[in-house]
Backbone as CSV, one residue per row, in Angstrom:
resi,resn,N_x,N_y,N_z,CA_x,CA_y,CA_z,C_x,C_y,C_z
1,MET,82.103,16.409,-61.944,82.676,15.837,-63.133,83.189,16.951,-64.040
2,LYS,84.209,16.623,-64.777,84.829,17.572,-65.691,84.555,17.154,-67.136
3,ALA,84.591,18.134,-68.028,84.326,17.881,-69.445,85.627,17.513,-70.149
4,TYR,85.558,16.518,-71.024,86.707,16.060,-71.792,86.295,15.849,-73.240
5,GLU,87.320,15.770,-74.079,87.127,15.506,-75.495,88.137,14.432,-75.894
6,LEU,87.674,13.401,-76.565,88.527,12.312,-77.033,88.477,12.281,-78.551
7,LEU,89.652,12.337,-79.167,89.764,12.207,-80.613,90.657,11.009,-80.889
8,PHE,90.157,10.083,-81.709,90.961,8.909,-82.051,90.703,8.535,-83.498
9,PHE,91.626,7.732,-84.052,91.371,7.211,-85.385,91.771,5.755,-85.472
10,VAL,91.059,5.063,-86.360,91.310,3.650,-86.643,91.682,3.526,-88.121
11,ASP,92.163,2.361,-88.502,92.505,2.073,-89.887,91.237,2.195,-90.737
12,PRO,91.273,2.991,-91.822,90.055,3.169,-92.627,89.601,1.894,-93.334
13,SER,90.466,0.908,-93.449,90.060,-0.342,-94.098,89.424,-1.327,-93.117
14,SER,89.361,-0.981,-91.835,88.735,-1.881,-90.863,87.218,-1.885,-91.054
15,ASN,86.597,-3.009,-90.701,85.158,-3.148,-90.945,84.336,-2.517,-89.820
16,GLU,83.019,-2.499,-90.012,82.104,-1.866,-89.049,82.108,-2.575,-87.699
17,GLU,82.317,-3.880,-87.687,82.355,-4.617,-86.420,83.496,-4.136,-85.535
18,VAL,84.652,-3.894,-86.138,85.813,-3.415,-85.386,85.532,-2.026,-84.823
19,ARG,84.980,-1.150,-85.643,84.658,0.207,-85.185,83.611,0.188,-84.075
20,ALA,82.596,-0.666,-84.232,81.558,-0.775,-83.198,82.145,-1.329,-81.903
21,GLY,83.061,-2.279,-81.998,83.710,-2.824,-80.813,84.542,-1.787,-80.082
22,VAL,85.247,-0.958,-80.833,86.037,0.117,-80.217,85.114,1.105,-79.516
23,MET,84.023,1.495,-80.176,83.081,2.440,-79.571,82.436,1.863,-78.320
24,LYS,82.094,0.585,-78.359,81.477,-0.056,-77.192,82.444,-0.077,-76.015
25,ARG,83.714,-0.403,-76.278,84.710,-0.467,-75.206,84.974,0.914,-74.622
26,ILE,84.999,1.954,-75.459,85.185,3.322,-74.966,83.977,3.743,-74.134
27,ASP,82.776,3.428,-74.606,81.556,3.769,-73.871,81.544,3.108,-72.499
28,VAL,81.936,1.845,-72.432,81.983,1.131,-71.148,83.026,1.769,-70.229
29,ALA,84.195,2.106,-70.760,85.252,2.703,-69.941,84.820,4.056,-69.375
30,ILE,84.025,4.814,-70.114,83.568,6.124,-69.638,82.431,5.987,-68.642
31,THR,81.441,5.152,-68.954,80.214,5.107,-68.153,80.263,4.168,-66.951
32,GLU,81.241,3.281,-66.855,81.210,2.298,-65.773,81.378,2.924,-64.389
33,ASN,81.995,4.084,-64.278,82.161,4.743,-62.976,81.419,6.063,-62.909
34,GLY,80.321,6.174,-63.618,79.468,7.348,-63.514,79.712,8.420,-64.554
35,GLY,80.565,8.195,-65.526,80.789,9.173,-66.587,79.608,9.216,-67.538
36,GLN,79.610,10.229,-68.398,78.483,10.407,-69.304,78.988,10.868,-70.664
37,VAL,78.591,10.175,-71.719,78.939,10.560,-73.082,77.931,11.608,-73.541
38,ASP,78.424,12.779,-73.963,77.541,13.865,-74.387,77.286,13.867,-75.882
39,ASN,78.342,13.646,-76.669,78.198,13.757,-78.113,79.249,12.890,-78.799
40,VAL,78.865,12.255,-79.896,79.798,11.461,-80.714,79.684,11.964,-82.145
41,GLU,80.821,12.386,-82.710,80.856,12.856,-84.089,81.782,11.952,-84.892
42,ASP,81.247,11.384,-85.967,82.066,10.580,-86.867,82.589,11.507,-87.954
43,TRP,83.895,11.767,-87.940,84.497,12.677,-88.911,84.811,11.982,-90.225
44,GLY,84.811,10.679,-90.238,85.097,9.948,-91.459,86.585,9.908,-91.781
45,LYS,86.889,9.605,-93.039,88.283,9.457,-93.458,88.927,10.826,-93.649
46,ARG,90.113,10.975,-93.067,90.910,12.188,-93.215,92.334,11.808,-93.549
47,LYS,92.978,12.627,-94.330,94.369,12.399,-94.688,95.254,12.754,-93.491
48,LEU,96.227,11.895,-93.195,97.150,12.132,-92.094,98.257,13.089,-92.534
49,ALA,98.797,13.837,-91.595,99.879,14.758,-91.896,101.163,13.998,-92.243
50,TYR,101.328,12.842,-91.639,102.480,11.989,-91.924,102.049,10.536,-91.767
51,GLU,102.806,9.641,-92.329,102.467,8.223,-92.337,102.610,7.626,-90.942
52,ILE,101.600,6.879,-90.515,101.602,6.186,-89.223,101.260,4.734,-89.491
53,ASP,102.146,3.828,-89.109,101.940,2.390,-89.332,101.578,2.080,-90.792
54,LYS,102.256,2.729,-91.696,102.070,2.573,-93.143,100.684,3.015,-93.623
55,LEU,100.024,3.880,-92.851,98.722,4.434,-93.230,98.887,5.897,-93.608
56,THR,98.172,6.329,-94.635,98.174,7.738,-95.015,96.823,8.394,-94.731
57,GLU,95.826,7.582,-94.355,94.504,8.076,-93.986,94.060,7.408,-92.694
58,GLY,93.136,8.059,-92.006,92.565,7.485,-90.795,91.084,7.778,-90.732
59,ASP,90.324,6.937,-90.056,88.894,7.122,-89.860,88.700,7.715,-88.460
60,TYR,88.432,9.021,-88.390,88.412,9.765,-87.132,87.040,9.757,-86.468
61,THR,87.066,9.794,-85.128,85.859,9.942,-84.320,86.166,10.883,-83.162
62,LEU,85.257,11.811,-82.893,85.381,12.768,-81.789,84.276,12.480,-80.784
63,ILE,84.648,12.349,-79.504,83.675,12.072,-78.447,83.807,13.140,-77.371
64,ASP,82.706,13.827,-77.058,82.645,14.757,-75.930,81.996,14.015,-74.773
65,PHE,82.608,14.111,-73.586,82.063,13.395,-72.440,82.414,14.095,-71.139
66,HIS,81.690,13.739,-70.074,81.966,14.199,-68.717,82.380,12.989,-67.892
67,ALA,83.436,13.150,-67.107,83.919,12.053,-66.275,84.754,12.619,-65.140
68,ASP,84.992,11.776,-64.139,85.913,12.140,-63.062,87.340,12.045,-63.586
69,PRO,88.231,12.901,-63.114,89.626,12.854,-63.576,90.307,11.510,-63.334
70,THR,89.861,10.756,-62.356,90.472,9.453,-62.073,90.159,8.427,-63.154
71,GLN,89.099,8.638,-63.928,88.711,7.706,-64.986,89.563,7.847,-66.243
72,ILE,90.236,8.971,-66.398,90.983,9.240,-67.624,92.153,8.274,-67.781
73,ALA,92.811,7.927,-66.702,93.934,6.984,-66.772,93.455,5.618,-67.270
74,GLU,92.305,5.164,-66.806,91.759,3.873,-67.256,91.356,3.947,-68.732
75,LEU,90.747,5.053,-69.142,90.373,5.227,-70.544,91.615,5.234,-71.429
76,ASP,92.661,5.907,-71.001,93.909,5.944,-71.754,94.516,4.545,-71.872
77,ARG,94.464,3.779,-70.795,94.980,2.409,-70.816,94.198,1.547,-71.800
78,VAL,92.878,1.665,-71.786,92.020,0.895,-72.695,92.343,1.227,-74.152
79,LEU,92.557,2.491,-74.438,92.853,2.902,-75.810,94.244,2.455,-76.252
80,ARG,95.209,2.444,-75.331,96.563,2.022,-75.685,96.643,0.534,-75.988
81,ILE,95.867,-0.301,-75.299,95.964,-1.745,-75.518,95.090,-2.233,-76.665
82,ASN,94.220,-1.359,-77.184,93.358,-1.733,-78.303,94.131,-1.552,-79.605
83,ASP,94.367,-2.644,-80.321,95.157,-2.599,-81.555,94.463,-1.842,-82.683
84,ALA,93.150,-1.742,-82.650,92.425,-1.063,-83.726,92.638,0.453,-83.673
85,VAL,92.832,1.000,-82.465,93.043,2.442,-82.311,94.509,2.743,-82.583
86,LYS,94.750,3.505,-83.640,96.133,3.817,-84.030,96.696,4.961,-83.199
87,ARG,95.932,6.032,-83.001,96.341,7.163,-82.178,95.107,7.714,-81.482
88,HIS,95.320,8.313,-80.317,94.219,8.940,-79.596,94.753,10.113,-78.781
89,MET,93.838,10.998,-78.396,94.194,12.136,-77.568,92.973,12.528,-76.724
90,VAL,93.184,12.648,-75.413,92.135,13.084,-74.503,92.526,14.468,-73.991
91,VAL,91.605,15.423,-74.134,91.865,16.809,-73.747,90.751,17.276,-72.825
92,ARG,91.118,17.995,-71.754,90.119,18.562,-70.851,89.541,19.819,-71.482
93,ARG,88.235,19.994,-71.345,87.543,21.148,-71.921,86.971,22.016,-70.798
94,PRO,87.747,22.949,-70.248,87.231,23.779,-69.154,86.077,24.704,-69.585
95,ASP,85.954,24.975,-70.881,84.873,25.827,-71.372,83.508,25.142,-71.344
96,LYS,83.483,23.816,-71.178,82.221,23.061,-71.186,81.870,22.469,-69.828
97,ASP,82.577,22.825,-68.764,82.297,22.277,-67.424,80.948,22.705,-66.918
């Protein structure tokens, strides 16, 4: 398994149920084929560099995890179809393998 880092943000006005649902769906997408979540950091509200979907702030979360490279496409698909996630980025971390 390889180490990855996922950074995403949701609308800061969304409630805790929406955030918990997004986290649950990401956790299922990572762990269903043997992946492992190592660390979850809630960065809280941050100002965006430019306006996205009429938002100037986002509620950021950083997730460090290990997974097979074949799982990343499914995780990306899950994040793209989730309306609560405004933007996301998955990066491989060769320093943590």
